[in-house]
Every structure is written in structure tokens, then in C-alpha cells.
C-alpha positions, 0 to 999 in steps of 0.5 A: 514569454512562451516558456512562462506559459509552458511552465504554467501548463505543466504545473496545471497538468501536474495538479490535475494528475494528482487531483484525479489520482485521489479518486484512483483505487489502491493498487493490489500491492498497496492493499496487500501491504496494508493487510500485512501491516494490520495482521502483524499489529494484531499478532503483536497485540494478541501475543500477550493474551492469546498466543494461539490466535497470535500465531494464526495472525502471524501465519496469515501475515506470512502468506500475505508477505509471500503474495507481496514478494510474488507481485514484486517479482512480476513487476 
């Protein structure tokens, strides 16, 4: 009987943890990954119309990738 209540308490705690994680901000790594992805998408889109701007976006993406790798090394 006690085991059933313990399982229910665990499930409730798990739900609460995930519910409050919705309000938690994104980590620095998540933000950098999104920025990197967006820069690569922009570079790809621009590659057919403005090669210079596409190269700039690619260079920015490489800088962000360096930051991501540095964070991964520290973790």
C-alpha cells in the first residue's frame, strides 16, 4: 500500500519539475545552438543572391560554433 502512494508522489514531483521547467530560461548553450542554426540557414538562403553577405553569415556561424565548443569543453 505504501509503495503505491510513494509512486504517486514521485509522478507528481516529476510533473511539477517539468511544469516549472517551462518557465526556466534557455541555457547559454541552447541559445548559441539556435543562433548557429539560424546563421547557417541565413547563409544558405543568401548563397544564391548575395555571396558576400552569405560569407559573412558563415563567418559569424563559425564564431558561434567556437563559443559552443568552448562551452562543451568546460562542461
